[in-house]
Every structure is written in structure tokens, then in C-alpha cells.
N, CA, C and O atoms as a Maestro MAE file, in Angstrom:
{
 s_m_m2io_version
 :::
 2.0.0
}

f_m_ct {
 s_m_title
 :::
 protein
 m_atom[348] {
  # First column is atom index #
  i_m_mmod_type
  r_m_x_coord
  r_m_y_coord
  r_m_z_coord
  i_m_residue_number
  s_m_chain_name
  s_m_pdb_residue_name
  s_m_pdb_atom_name
  i_m_atomic_number
  :::
  1 25 58.247 3.287 97.895 1 A "UNK " " N  " 7
  2 3 57.463 2.319 97.157 1 A "UNK " " CA " 6
  3 2 56.555 1.516 98.089 1 A "UNK " " C  " 6
  4 15 55.790 0.665 97.635 1 A "UNK " " O  " 8
  5 25 56.640 1.780 99.352 2 A "UNK " " N  " 7
  6 3 55.814 1.041 100.302 2 A "UNK " " CA " 6
  7 2 54.402 1.602 100.390 2 A "UNK " " C  " 6
  8 15 53.481 0.900 100.809 2 A "UNK " " O  " 8
  9 25 54.226 2.851 100.002 3 A "UNK " " N  " 7
  10 3 52.911 3.482 100.135 3 A "UNK " " CA " 6
  11 2 52.110 3.275 98.847 3 A "UNK " " C  " 6
  12 15 52.218 4.061 97.906 3 A "UNK " " O  " 8
  13 25 51.312 2.216 98.817 4 A "UNK " " N  " 7
  14 3 50.549 1.845 97.625 4 A "UNK " " CA " 6
  15 2 49.458 2.867 97.335 4 A "UNK " " C  " 6
  16 15 49.193 3.177 96.174 4 A "UNK " " O  " 8
  17 25 48.821 3.395 98.382 5 A "UNK " " N  " 7
  18 3 47.779 4.404 98.176 5 A "UNK " " CA " 6
  19 2 48.325 5.636 97.475 5 A "UNK " " C  " 6
  20 15 47.663 6.204 96.606 5 A "UNK " " O  " 8
  21 25 49.513 6.046 97.842 6 A "UNK " " N  " 7
  22 3 50.149 7.203 97.205 6 A "UNK " " CA " 6
  23 2 50.410 6.920 95.741 6 A "UNK " " C  " 6
  24 15 50.157 7.774 94.891 6 A "UNK " " O  " 8
  25 25 50.908 5.747 95.435 7 A "UNK " " N  " 7
  26 3 51.205 5.384 94.041 7 A "UNK " " CA " 6
  27 2 49.910 5.328 93.231 7 A "UNK " " C  " 6
  28 15 49.870 5.811 92.100 7 A "UNK " " O  " 8
  29 25 48.866 4.751 93.790 8 A "UNK " " N  " 7
  30 3 47.587 4.683 93.081 8 A "UNK " " CA " 6
  31 2 47.010 6.078 92.836 8 A "UNK " " C  " 6
  32 15 46.467 6.351 91.766 8 A "UNK " " O  " 8
  33 25 47.130 6.948 93.821 9 A "UNK " " N  " 7
  34 3 46.661 8.330 93.650 9 A "UNK " " CA " 6
  35 2 47.453 9.067 92.577 9 A "UNK " " C  " 6
  36 15 46.885 9.831 91.797 9 A "UNK " " O  " 8
  37 25 48.743 8.840 92.537 10 A "UNK " " N  " 7
  38 3 49.572 9.483 91.511 10 A "UNK " " CA " 6
  39 2 49.211 8.972 90.118 10 A "UNK " " C  " 6
  40 15 49.146 9.750 89.167 10 A "UNK " " O  " 8
  41 25 48.974 7.661 89.999 11 A "UNK " " N  " 7
  42 3 48.581 7.106 88.701 11 A "UNK " " CA " 6
  43 2 47.216 7.653 88.270 11 A "UNK " " C  " 6
  44 15 47.003 7.982 87.103 11 A "UNK " " O  " 8
  45 25 46.311 7.741 89.226 12 A "UNK " " N  " 7
  46 3 44.987 8.300 88.931 12 A "UNK " " CA " 6
  47 2 45.096 9.773 88.514 12 A "UNK " " C  " 6
  48 15 44.424 10.213 87.582 12 A "UNK " " O  " 8
  49 25 45.932 10.511 89.202 13 A "UNK " " N  " 7
  50 3 46.146 11.925 88.859 13 A "UNK " " CA " 6
  51 2 46.731 12.063 87.464 13 A "UNK " " C  " 6
  52 15 46.372 12.977 86.722 13 A "UNK " " O  " 8
  53 25 47.632 11.157 87.106 14 A "UNK " " N  " 7
  54 3 48.237 11.198 85.775 14 A "UNK " " CA " 6
  55 2 47.184 10.919 84.709 14 A "UNK " " C  " 6
  56 15 47.173 11.586 83.674 14 A "UNK " " O  " 8
  57 25 46.298 9.950 84.934 15 A "UNK " " N  " 7
  58 3 45.240 9.640 83.978 15 A "UNK " " CA " 6
  59 2 44.315 10.845 83.805 15 A "UNK " " C  " 6
  60 15 43.944 11.208 82.688 15 A "UNK " " O  " 8
  61 25 43.951 11.454 84.934 16 A "UNK " " N  " 7
  62 3 43.077 12.626 84.878 16 A "UNK " " CA " 6
  63 2 43.765 13.760 84.127 16 A "UNK " " C  " 6
  64 15 43.126 14.465 83.346 16 A "UNK " " O  " 8
  65 25 45.043 13.936 84.356 17 A "UNK " " N  " 7
  66 3 45.799 14.986 83.679 17 A "UNK " " CA " 6
  67 2 45.809 14.772 82.172 17 A "UNK " " C  " 6
  68 15 45.661 15.725 81.407 17 A "UNK " " O  " 8
  69 25 45.982 13.538 81.746 18 A "UNK " " N  " 7
  70 3 45.978 13.221 80.315 18 A "UNK " " CA " 6
  71 2 44.594 13.490 79.726 18 A "UNK " " C  " 6
  72 15 44.480 14.056 78.638 18 A "UNK " " O  " 8
  73 25 43.543 13.085 80.441 19 A "UNK " " N  " 7
  74 3 42.181 13.328 79.964 19 A "UNK " " CA " 6
  75 2 41.888 14.823 79.843 19 A "UNK " " C  " 6
  76 15 41.278 15.268 78.871 19 A "UNK " " O  " 8
  77 25 42.323 15.581 80.828 20 A "UNK " " N  " 7
  78 3 42.107 17.027 80.796 20 A "UNK " " CA " 6
  79 2 42.853 17.653 79.620 20 A "UNK " " C  " 6
  80 15 42.320 18.531 78.943 20 A "UNK " " O  " 8
  81 25 44.075 17.207 79.379 21 A "UNK " " N  " 7
  82 3 44.858 17.737 78.260 21 A "UNK " " CA " 6
  83 2 44.161 17.457 76.930 21 A "UNK " " C  " 6
  84 15 44.142 18.312 76.044 21 A "UNK " " O  " 8
  85 25 43.585 16.252 76.789 22 A "UNK " " N  " 7
  86 3 42.866 15.921 75.553 22 A "UNK " " CA " 6
  87 2 41.613 16.787 75.401 22 A "UNK " " C  " 6
  88 15 41.296 17.243 74.302 22 A "UNK " " O  " 8
  89 25 40.912 17.007 76.499 23 A "UNK " " N  " 7
  90 3 39.705 17.832 76.443 23 A "UNK " " CA " 6
  91 2 40.040 19.286 76.143 23 A "UNK " " C  " 6
  92 15 39.255 19.981 75.498 23 A "UNK " " O  " 8
  93 25 41.194 19.753 76.603 24 A "UNK " " N  " 7
  94 3 41.626 21.117 76.290 24 A "UNK " " CA " 6
  95 2 41.885 21.247 74.800 24 A "UNK " " C  " 6
  96 15 41.527 22.255 74.191 24 A "UNK " " O  " 8
  97 25 42.516 20.219 74.201 25 A "UNK " " N  " 7
  98 3 42.751 20.250 72.753 25 A "UNK " " CA " 6
  99 2 41.430 20.300 71.992 25 A "UNK " " C  " 6
  100 15 41.281 21.066 71.041 25 A "UNK " " O  " 8
  101 25 40.471 19.477 72.418 26 A "UNK " " N  " 7
  102 3 39.154 19.462 71.769 26 A "UNK " " CA " 6
  103 2 38.467 20.820 71.943 26 A "UNK " " C  " 6
  104 15 37.836 21.323 71.013 26 A "UNK " " O  " 8
  105 25 38.591 21.406 73.129 27 A "UNK " " N  " 7
  106 3 37.972 22.703 73.394 27 A "UNK " " CA " 6
  107 2 38.569 23.791 72.504 27 A "UNK " " C  " 6
  108 15 37.851 24.678 72.043 27 A "UNK " " O  " 8
  109 25 39.873 23.728 72.262 28 A "UNK " " N  " 7
  110 3 40.504 24.728 71.398 28 A "UNK " " CA " 6
  111 2 39.998 24.614 69.969 28 A "UNK " " C  " 6
  112 15 39.738 25.624 69.315 28 A "UNK " " O  " 8
  113 25 39.856 23.376 69.479 29 A "UNK " " N  " 7
  114 3 39.326 23.174 68.129 29 A "UNK " " CA " 6
  115 2 37.880 23.668 68.055 29 A "UNK " " C  " 6
  116 15 37.494 24.325 67.088 29 A "UNK " " O  " 8
  117 25 37.083 23.351 69.080 30 A "UNK " " N  " 7
  118 3 35.697 23.792 69.125 30 A "UNK " " CA " 6
  119 2 35.605 25.311 69.167 30 A "UNK " " C  " 6
  120 15 34.733 25.903 68.532 30 A "UNK " " O  " 8
  121 25 36.505 25.938 69.916 31 A "UNK " " N  " 7
  122 3 36.508 27.402 70.000 31 A "UNK " " CA " 6
  123 2 36.753 28.024 68.631 31 A "UNK " " C  " 6
  124 15 36.109 29.008 68.267 31 A "UNK " " O  " 8
  125 25 37.681 27.451 67.877 32 A "UNK " " N  " 7
  126 3 37.965 27.971 66.536 32 A "UNK " " CA " 6
  127 2 36.732 27.822 65.644 32 A "UNK " " C  " 6
  128 15 36.403 28.731 64.882 32 A "UNK " " O  " 8
  129 25 36.052 26.676 65.736 33 A "UNK " " N  " 7
  130 3 34.845 26.465 64.925 33 A "UNK " " CA " 6
  131 2 33.748 27.462 65.300 33 A "UNK " " C  " 6
  132 15 33.076 28.015 64.430 33 A "UNK " " O  " 8
  133 25 33.576 27.681 66.592 34 A "UNK " " N  " 7
  134 3 32.556 28.628 67.049 34 A "UNK " " CA " 6
  135 2 32.881 30.034 66.579 34 A "UNK " " C  " 6
  136 15 31.997 30.748 66.106 34 A "UNK " " O  " 8
  137 25 34.134 30.438 66.701 35 A "UNK " " N  " 7
  138 3 34.528 31.784 66.264 35 A "UNK " " CA " 6
  139 2 34.340 31.958 64.763 35 A "UNK " " C  " 6
  140 15 33.903 33.013 64.305 35 A "UNK " " O  " 8
  141 25 34.672 30.914 63.994 36 A "UNK " " N  " 7
  142 3 34.491 30.979 62.544 36 A "UNK " " CA " 6
  143 2 33.008 31.110 62.195 36 A "UNK " " C  " 6
  144 15 32.631 31.909 61.337 36 A "UNK " " O  " 8
  145 25 32.181 30.322 62.864 37 A "UNK " " N  " 7
  146 3 30.733 30.398 62.611 37 A "UNK " " CA " 6
  147 2 30.181 31.755 63.018 37 A "UNK " " C  " 6
  148 15 29.340 32.318 62.317 37 A "UNK " " O  " 8
  149 25 30.642 32.277 64.132 38 A "UNK " " N  " 7
  150 3 30.165 33.586 64.598 38 A "UNK " " CA " 6
  151 2 30.514 34.677 63.607 38 A "UNK " " C  " 6
  152 15 29.703 35.564 63.343 38 A "UNK " " O  " 8
  153 25 31.708 34.618 63.063 39 A "UNK " " N  " 7
  154 3 32.129 35.638 62.102 39 A "UNK " " CA " 6
  155 2 31.286 35.592 60.837 39 A "UNK " " C  " 6
  156 15 31.108 36.615 60.176 39 A "UNK " " O  " 8
  157 25 30.766 34.418 60.491 40 A "UNK " " N  " 7
  158 3 29.919 34.312 59.296 40 A "UNK " " CA " 6
  159 2 28.621 35.092 59.484 40 A "UNK " " C  " 6
  160 15 28.045 35.574 58.509 40 A "UNK " " O  " 8
  161 25 28.155 35.221 60.726 41 A "UNK " " N  " 7
  162 3 26.906 35.929 60.998 41 A "UNK " " CA " 6
  163 2 27.112 37.408 61.298 41 A "UNK " " C  " 6
  164 15 26.138 38.154 61.403 41 A "UNK " " O  " 8
  165 25 28.345 37.840 61.437 42 A "UNK " " N  " 7
  166 3 28.608 39.229 61.795 42 A "UNK " " CA " 6
  167 2 28.033 40.226 60.788 42 A "UNK " " C  " 6
  168 15 27.406 41.198 61.210 42 A "UNK " " O  " 8
  169 25 28.217 40.032 59.476 43 A "UNK " " N  " 7
  170 3 27.633 41.004 58.526 43 A "UNK " " CA " 6
  171 2 26.112 41.112 58.656 43 A "UNK " " C  " 6
  172 15 25.562 42.210 58.581 43 A "UNK " " O  " 8
  173 25 25.438 39.987 58.848 44 A "UNK " " N  " 7
  174 3 23.983 40.026 59.001 44 A "UNK " " CA " 6
  175 2 23.605 40.770 60.276 44 A "UNK " " C  " 6
  176 15 22.632 41.523 60.287 44 A "UNK " " O  " 8
  177 25 24.353 40.570 61.330 45 A "UNK " " N  " 7
  178 3 24.086 41.266 62.576 45 A "UNK " " CA " 6
  179 2 24.295 42.766 62.446 45 A "UNK " " C  " 6
  180 15 23.524 43.562 62.982 45 A "UNK " " O  " 8
  181 25 25.347 43.141 61.729 46 A "UNK " " N  " 7
  182 3 25.618 44.570 61.525 46 A "UNK " " CA " 6
  183 2 24.508 45.217 60.700 46 A "UNK " " C  " 6
  184 15 24.059 46.321 61.010 46 A "UNK " " O  " 8
  185 25 24.067 44.521 59.645 47 A "UNK " " N  " 7
  186 3 22.981 45.077 58.819 47 A "UNK " " CA " 6
  187 2 21.682 45.162 59.611 47 A "UNK " " C  " 6
  188 15 20.937 46.136 59.501 47 A "UNK " " O  " 8
  189 25 21.420 44.120 60.418 48 A "UNK " " N  " 7
  190 3 20.205 44.135 61.233 48 A "UNK " " CA " 6
  191 2 20.210 45.290 62.222 48 A "UNK " " C  " 6
  192 15 19.192 45.952 62.423 48 A "UNK " " O  " 8
  193 25 21.373 45.528 62.844 49 A "UNK " " N  " 7
  194 3 21.481 46.643 63.791 49 A "UNK " " CA " 6
  195 2 21.291 47.971 63.070 49 A "UNK " " C  " 6
  196 15 20.633 48.875 63.585 49 A "UNK " " O  " 8
  197 25 21.868 48.088 61.876 50 A "UNK " " N  " 7
  198 3 21.719 49.317 61.102 50 A "UNK " " CA " 6
  199 2 20.255 49.570 60.755 50 A "UNK " " C  " 6
  200 15 19.763 50.687 60.911 50 A "UNK " " O  " 8
  201 25 19.564 48.545 60.290 51 A "UNK " " N  " 7
  202 3 18.143 48.701 59.952 51 A "UNK " " CA " 6
  203 2 17.340 49.080 61.189 51 A "UNK " " C  " 6
  204 15 16.469 49.948 61.125 51 A "UNK " " O  " 8
  205 25 17.627 48.438 62.305 52 A "UNK " " N  " 7
  206 3 16.887 48.730 63.527 52 A "UNK " " CA " 6
  207 2 17.046 50.195 63.924 52 A "UNK " " C  " 6
  208 15 16.061 50.880 64.200 52 A "UNK " " O  " 8
  209 25 18.286 50.669 63.951 53 A "UNK " " N  " 7
  210 3 18.498 52.043 64.397 53 A "UNK " " CA " 6
  211 2 18.002 53.059 63.369 53 A "UNK " " C  " 6
  212 15 17.586 54.155 63.743 53 A "UNK " " O  " 8
  213 25 18.039 52.717 62.090 54 A "UNK " " N  " 7
  214 3 17.444 53.606 61.090 54 A "UNK " " CA " 6
  215 2 15.941 53.708 61.291 54 A "UNK " " C  " 6
  216 15 15.377 54.802 61.267 54 A "UNK " " O  " 8
  217 25 15.294 52.567 61.489 55 A "UNK " " N  " 7
  218 3 13.849 52.600 61.744 55 A "UNK " " CA " 6
  219 2 13.534 53.344 63.032 55 A "UNK " " C  " 6
  220 15 12.535 54.058 63.117 55 A "UNK " " O  " 8
  221 25 14.380 53.176 64.020 56 A "UNK " " N  " 7
  222 3 14.167 53.838 65.303 56 A "UNK " " CA " 6
  223 2 14.272 55.359 65.171 56 A "UNK " " C  " 6
  224 15 13.557 56.099 65.846 56 A "UNK " " O  " 8
  225 25 15.164 55.813 64.301 57 A "UNK " " N  " 7
  226 3 15.353 57.253 64.127 57 A "UNK " " CA " 6
  227 2 14.322 57.887 63.195 57 A "UNK " " C  " 6
  228 15 14.265 59.112 63.086 57 A "UNK " " O  " 8
  229 25 13.516 57.083 62.529 58 A "UNK " " N  " 7
  230 3 12.499 57.654 61.649 58 A "UNK " " CA " 6
  231 2 11.514 58.528 62.424 58 A "UNK " " C  " 6
  232 15 10.927 59.452 61.860 58 A "UNK " " O  " 8
  233 25 11.332 58.243 63.699 59 A "UNK " " N  " 7
  234 3 10.377 59.042 64.479 59 A "UNK " " CA " 6
  235 2 10.862 60.475 64.643 59 A "UNK " " C  " 6
  236 15 10.075 61.353 64.998 59 A "UNK " " O  " 8
  237 25 12.128 60.724 64.394 60 A "UNK " " N  " 7
  238 3 12.637 62.103 64.453 60 A "UNK " " CA " 6
  239 2 12.108 62.927 63.280 60 A "UNK " " C  " 6
  240 15 11.955 64.144 63.385 60 A "UNK " " O  " 8
  241 25 11.833 62.255 62.169 61 A "UNK " " N  " 7
  242 3 11.280 62.941 61.005 61 A "UNK " " CA " 6
  243 2 9.832 63.332 61.288 61 A "UNK " " C  " 6
  244 15 9.425 64.476 61.086 61 A "UNK " " O  " 8
  245 25 9.064 62.342 61.763 62 A "UNK " " N  " 7
  246 3 7.662 62.583 62.081 62 A "UNK " " CA " 6
  247 2 7.219 61.497 63.052 62 A "UNK " " C  " 6
  248 15 7.678 60.357 62.969 62 A "UNK " " O  " 8
  249 25 6.334 61.849 63.966 63 A "UNK " " N  " 7
  250 3 5.888 60.874 64.963 63 A "UNK " " CA " 6
  251 2 5.104 59.730 64.338 63 A "UNK " " C  " 6
  252 15 4.934 58.676 64.951 63 A "UNK " " O  " 8
  253 25 4.630 59.941 63.123 64 A "UNK " " N  " 7
  254 3 3.909 58.899 62.396 64 A "UNK " " CA " 6
  255 2 4.786 57.668 62.179 64 A "UNK " " C  " 6
  256 15 4.268 56.559 62.049 64 A "UNK " " O  " 8
  257 25 6.107 57.848 62.139 65 A "UNK " " N  " 7
  258 3 7.027 56.765 61.812 65 A "UNK " " CA " 6
  259 2 7.474 55.930 63.010 65 A "UNK " " C  " 6
  260 15 8.426 55.158 62.901 65 A "UNK " " O  " 8
  261 25 6.813 56.072 64.128 66 A "UNK " " N  " 7
  262 3 7.172 55.229 65.270 66 A "UNK " " CA " 6
  263 2 6.788 53.792 64.950 66 A "UNK " " C  " 6
  264 15 5.790 53.532 64.277 66 A "UNK " " O  " 8
  265 25 7.590 52.878 65.438 67 A "UNK " " N  " 7
  266 3 7.318 51.472 65.190 67 A "UNK " " CA " 6
  267 2 7.584 50.684 66.461 67 A "UNK " " C  " 6
  268 15 8.200 51.183 67.403 67 A "UNK " " O  " 8
  269 25 7.119 49.468 66.471 68 A "UNK " " N  " 7
  270 3 7.326 48.616 67.635 68 A "UNK " " CA " 6
  271 2 8.369 47.557 67.306 68 A "UNK " " C  " 6
  272 15 8.729 47.360 66.146 68 A "UNK " " O  " 8
  273 25 8.838 46.893 68.322 69 A "UNK " " N  " 7
  274 3 9.778 45.796 68.122 69 A "UNK " " CA " 6
  275 2 9.130 44.695 67.296 69 A "UNK " " C  " 6
  276 15 9.795 44.039 66.494 69 A "UNK " " O  " 8
  277 25 7.848 44.497 67.493 70 A "UNK " " N  " 7
  278 3 7.132 43.474 66.722 70 A "UNK " " CA " 6
  279 2 7.169 43.780 65.233 70 A "UNK " " C  " 6
  280 15 7.338 42.878 64.413 70 A "UNK " " O  " 8
  281 25 7.010 45.053 64.883 71 A "UNK " " N  " 7
  282 3 7.055 45.399 63.459 71 A "UNK " " CA " 6
  283 2 8.459 45.219 62.898 71 A "UNK " " C  " 6
  284 15 8.614 44.842 61.736 71 A "UNK " " O  " 8
  285 25 9.476 45.480 63.697 72 A "UNK " " N  " 7
  286 3 10.854 45.237 63.260 72 A "UNK " " CA " 6
  287 2 11.064 43.749 63.008 72 A "UNK " " C  " 6
  288 15 11.708 43.368 62.031 72 A "UNK " " O  " 8
  289 25 10.529 42.917 63.876 73 A "UNK " " N  " 7
  290 3 10.668 41.467 63.709 73 A "UNK " " CA " 6
  291 2 9.977 41.020 62.426 73 A "UNK " " C  " 6
  292 15 10.469 40.128 61.735 73 A "UNK " " O  " 8
  293 25 8.852 41.627 62.107 74 A "UNK " " N  " 7
  294 3 8.163 41.310 60.855 74 A "UNK " " CA " 6
  295 2 9.060 41.648 59.669 74 A "UNK " " C  " 6
  296 15 9.163 40.860 58.728 74 A "UNK " " O  " 8
  297 25 9.705 42.802 59.702 75 A "UNK " " N  " 7
  298 3 10.609 43.204 58.617 75 A "UNK " " CA " 6
  299 2 11.749 42.206 58.480 75 A "UNK " " C  " 6
  300 15 12.079 41.793 57.368 75 A "UNK " " O  " 8
  301 25 12.351 41.815 59.594 76 A "UNK " " N  " 7
  302 3 13.470 40.869 59.561 76 A "UNK " " CA " 6
  303 2 13.009 39.508 59.043 76 A "UNK " " C  " 6
  304 15 13.694 38.889 58.229 76 A "UNK " " O  " 8
  305 25 11.865 39.048 59.505 77 A "UNK " " N  " 7
  306 3 11.354 37.753 59.038 77 A "UNK " " CA " 6
  307 2 11.056 37.770 57.548 77 A "UNK " " C  " 6
  308 15 11.305 36.784 56.854 77 A "UNK " " O  " 8
  309 25 10.526 38.880 57.049 78 A "UNK " " N  " 7
  310 3 10.287 38.990 55.603 78 A "UNK " " CA " 6
  311 2 11.600 38.919 54.826 78 A "UNK " " C  " 6
  312 15 11.680 38.263 53.788 78 A "UNK " " O  " 8
  313 25 12.627 39.597 55.337 79 A "UNK " " N  " 7
  314 3 13.931 39.561 54.667 79 A "UNK " " CA " 6
  315 2 14.498 38.148 54.672 79 A "UNK " " C  " 6
  316 15 15.063 37.701 53.674 79 A "UNK " " O  " 8
  317 25 14.350 37.452 55.780 80 A "UNK " " N  " 7
  318 3 14.840 36.071 55.858 80 A "UNK " " CA " 6
  319 2 14.077 35.188 54.883 80 A "UNK " " C  " 6
  320 15 14.668 34.345 54.208 80 A "UNK " " O  " 8
  321 25 12.757 35.379 54.809 81 A "UNK " " N  " 7
  322 3 11.955 34.601 53.870 81 A "UNK " " CA " 6
  323 2 12.367 34.855 52.434 81 A "UNK " " C  " 6
  324 15 12.428 33.925 51.630 81 A "UNK " " O  " 8
  325 25 12.649 36.102 52.105 82 A "UNK " " N  " 7
  326 3 13.084 36.440 50.741 82 A "UNK " " CA " 6
  327 2 14.415 35.780 50.418 82 A "UNK " " C  " 6
  328 15 14.605 35.251 49.323 82 A "UNK " " O  " 8
  329 25 15.322 35.813 51.362 83 A "UNK " " N  " 7
  330 3 16.633 35.197 51.156 83 A "UNK " " CA " 6
  331 2 16.484 33.688 50.995 83 A "UNK " " C  " 6
  332 15 17.153 33.082 50.158 83 A "UNK " " O  " 8
  333 25 15.609 33.081 51.792 84 A "UNK " " N  " 7
  334 3 15.405 31.641 51.746 84 A "UNK " " CA " 6
  335 2 14.800 31.238 50.399 84 A "UNK " " C  " 6
  336 15 15.182 30.212 49.837 84 A "UNK " " O  " 8
  337 25 13.871 32.026 49.881 85 A "UNK " " N  " 7
  338 3 13.231 31.714 48.603 85 A "UNK " " CA " 6
  339 2 14.222 31.854 47.463 85 A "UNK " " C  " 6
  340 15 14.192 31.064 46.519 85 A "UNK " " O  " 8
  341 25 15.100 32.844 47.534 86 A "UNK " " N  " 7
  342 3 16.056 33.086 46.456 86 A "UNK " " CA " 6
  343 2 17.131 32.005 46.385 86 A "UNK " " C  " 6
  344 15 17.663 31.740 45.307 86 A "UNK " " O  " 8
  345 25 17.454 31.384 47.496 87 A "UNK " " N  " 7
  346 3 18.520 30.375 47.466 87 A "UNK " " CA " 6
  347 2 17.995 28.997 47.352 87 A "UNK " " C  " 6
  348 15 18.770 28.042 47.315 87 A "UNK " " O  " 8
  :::
 }
 m_bond[347] {
  # First column is bond index #
  i_m_from
  i_m_to
  i_m_order
  :::
  1 1 2 1
  2 2 3 1
  3 3 4 2
  4 3 5 1
  5 5 6 1
  6 6 7 1
  7 7 8 2
  8 7 9 1
  9 9 10 1
  10 10 11 1
  11 11 12 2
  12 11 13 1
  13 13 14 1
  14 14 15 1
  15 15 16 2
  16 15 17 1
  17 17 18 1
  18 18 19 1
  19 19 20 2
  20 19 21 1
  21 21 22 1
  22 22 23 1
  23 23 24 2
  24 23 25 1
  25 25 26 1
  26 26 27 1
  27 27 28 2
  28 27 29 1
  29 29 30 1
  30 30 31 1
  31 31 32 2
  32 31 33 1
  33 33 34 1
  34 34 35 1
  35 35 36 2
  36 35 37 1
  37 37 38 1
  38 38 39 1
  39 39 40 2
  40 39 41 1
  41 41 42 1
  42 42 43 1
  43 43 44 2
  44 43 45 1
  45 45 46 1
  46 46 47 1
  47 47 48 2
  48 47 49 1
  49 49 50 1
  50 50 51 1
  51 51 52 2
  52 51 53 1
  53 53 54 1
  54 54 55 1
  55 55 56 2
  56 55 57 1
  57 57 58 1
  58 58 59 1
  59 59 60 2
  60 59 61 1
  61 61 62 1
  62 62 63 1
  63 63 64 2
  64 63 65 1
  65 65 66 1
  66 66 67 1
  67 67 68 2
  68 67 69 1
  69 69 70 1
  70 70 71 1
  71 71 72 2
  72 71 73 1
  73 73 74 1
  74 74 75 1
  75 75 76 2
  76 75 77 1
  77 77 78 1
  78 78 79 1
  79 79 80 2
  80 79 81 1
  81 81 82 1
  82 82 83 1
  83 83 84 2
  84 83 85 1
  85 85 86 1
  86 86 87 1
  87 87 88 2
  88 87 89 1
  89 89 90 1
  90 90 91 1
  91 91 92 2
  92 91 93 1
  93 93 94 1
  94 94 95 1
  95 95 96 2
  96 95 97 1
  97 97 98 1
  98 98 99 1
  99 99 100 2
  100 99 101 1
  101 101 102 1
  102 102 103 1
  103 103 104 2
  104 103 105 1
  105 105 106 1
  106 106 107 1
  107 107 108 2
  108 107 109 1
  109 109 110 1
  110 110 111 1
  111 111 112 2
  112 111 113 1
  113 113 114 1
  114 114 115 1
  115 115 116 2
  116 115 117 1
  117 117 118 1
  118 118 119 1
  119 119 120 2
  120 119 121 1
  121 121 122 1
  122 122 123 1
  123 123 124 2
  124 123 125 1
  125 125 126 1
  126 126 127 1
  127 127 128 2
  128 127 129 1
  129 129 130 1
  130 130 131 1
  131 131 132 2
  132 131 133 1
  133 133 134 1
  134 134 135 1
  135 135 136 2
  136 135 137 1
  137 137 138 1
  138 138 139 1
  139 139 140 2
  140 139 141 1
  141 141 142 1
  142 142 143 1
  143 143 144 2
  144 143 145 1
  145 145 146 1
  146 146 147 1
  147 147 148 2
  148 147 149 1
  149 149 150 1
  150 150 151 1
  151 151 152 2
  152 151 153 1
  153 153 154 1
  154 154 155 1
  155 155 156 2
  156 155 157 1
  157 157 158 1
  158 158 159 1
  159 159 160 2
  160 159 161 1
  161 161 162 1
  162 162 163 1
  163 163 164 2
  164 163 165 1
  165 165 166 1
  166 166 167 1
  167 167 168 2
  168 167 169 1
  169 169 170 1
  170 170 171 1
  171 171 172 2
  172 171 173 1
  173 173 174 1
  174 174 175 1
  175 175 176 2
  176 175 177 1
  177 177 178 1
  178 178 179 1
  179 179 180 2
  180 179 181 1
  181 181 182 1
  182 182 183 1
  183 183 184 2
  184 183 185 1
  185 185 186 1
  186 186 187 1
  187 187 188 2
  188 187 189 1
  189 189 190 1
  190 190 191 1
  191 191 192 2
  192 191 193 1
  193 193 194 1
  194 194 195 1
  195 195 196 2
  196 195 197 1
  197 197 198 1
  198 198 199 1
  199 199 200 2
  200 199 201 1
  201 201 202 1
  202 202 203 1
  203 203 204 2
  204 203 205 1
  205 205 206 1
  206 206 207 1
  207 207 208 2
  208 207 209 1
  209 209 210 1
  210 210 211 1
  211 211 212 2
  212 211 213 1
  213 213 214 1
  214 214 215 1
  215 215 216 2
  216 215 217 1
  217 217 218 1
  218 218 219 1
  219 219 220 2
  220 219 221 1
  221 221 222 1
  222 222 223 1
  223 223 224 2
  224 223 225 1
  225 225 226 1
  226 226 227 1
  227 227 228 2
  228 227 229 1
  229 229 230 1
  230 230 231 1
  231 231 232 2
  232 231 233 1
  233 233 234 1
  234 234 235 1
  235 235 236 2
  236 235 237 1
  237 237 238 1
  238 238 239 1
  239 239 240 2
  240 239 241 1
  241 241 242 1
  242 242 243 1
  243 243 244 2
  244 243 245 1
  245 245 246 1
  246 246 247 1
  247 247 248 2
  248 247 249 1
  249 249 250 1
  250 250 251 1
  251 251 252 2
  252 251 253 1
  253 253 254 1
  254 254 255 1
  255 255 256 2
  256 255 257 1
  257 257 258 1
  258 258 259 1
  259 259 260 2
  260 259 261 1
  261 261 262 1
  262 262 263 1
  263 263 264 2
  264 263 265 1
  265 265 266 1
  266 266 267 1
  267 267 268 2
  268 267 269 1
  269 269 270 1
  270 270 271 1
  271 271 272 2
  272 271 273 1
  273 273 274 1
  274 274 275 1
  275 275 276 2
  276 275 277 1
  277 277 278 1
  278 278 279 1
  279 279 280 2
  280 279 281 1
  281 281 282 1
  282 282 283 1
  283 283 284 2
  284 283 285 1
  285 285 286 1
  286 286 287 1
  287 287 288 2
  288 287 289 1
  289 289 290 1
  290 290 291 1
  291 291 292 2
  292 291 293 1
  293 293 294 1
  294 294 295 1
  295 295 296 2
  296 295 297 1
  297 297 298 1
  298 298 299 1
  299 299 300 2
  300 299 301 1
  301 301 302 1
  302 302 303 1
  303 303 304 2
  304 303 305 1
  305 305 306 1
  306 306 307 1
  307 307 308 2
  308 307 309 1
  309 309 310 1
  310 310 311 1
  311 311 312 2
  312 311 313 1
  313 313 314 1
  314 314 315 1
  315 315 316 2
  316 315 317 1
  317 317 318 1
  318 318 319 1
  319 319 320 2
  320 319 321 1
  321 321 322 1
  322 322 323 1
  323 323 324 2
  324 323 325 1
  325 325 326 1
  326 326 327 1
  327 327 328 2
  328 327 329 1
  329 329 330 1
  330 330 331 1
  331 331 332 2
  332 331 333 1
  333 333 334 1
  334 334 335 1
  335 335 336 2
  336 335 337 1
  337 337 338 1
  338 338 339 1
  339 339 340 2
  340 339 341 1
  341 341 342 1
  342 342 343 1
  343 343 344 2
  344 343 345 1
  345 345 346 1
  346 346 347 1
  347 347 348 2
  :::
 }
}
């Protein structure tokens, strides 16, 4: 009990440990929220990937069907606009 610096360091370490434990709890809750939100977008991502690869494979039918990434973005933006107008 004579070493005051040691006691102060231990008390400080305990405070930091408590703060870290609280932040870990908050991080776990945040992780669950992020995962839940991510899963909500998964179907849209899967459909977007499907449309992209279908459009990409159209060039196998005929070279006329080649498209650019910009044209794909136009298609996606139109779909988003349609969904936004409907809701």
C-alpha cells in the first residue's frame, strides 16, 4: 500500500477496462444492426448481379448486344426510379 503510483495505475487500468467492456457491448449491438441491414439489401444485390451477368452474356448471342457499364448503370437507375415512384 506504500506504492501510490502502482495503486493509481491499477485504478486507471480498471476504469479503462470497464470502458472497453462497455464499448464492446455497444459494438456487438451495432454489429447485429449492420448485419440485419445488410441482409435486407441481399436480394437486391443478387438480382442486380443476375441482371448484370445476363446482359453481359447477351454478346454471345450477337455482338450487337454488347453493352457498357454505363448502360448497366442506366438500367439500374431506371429500376430504382420506378420502385421509388411506385412506393
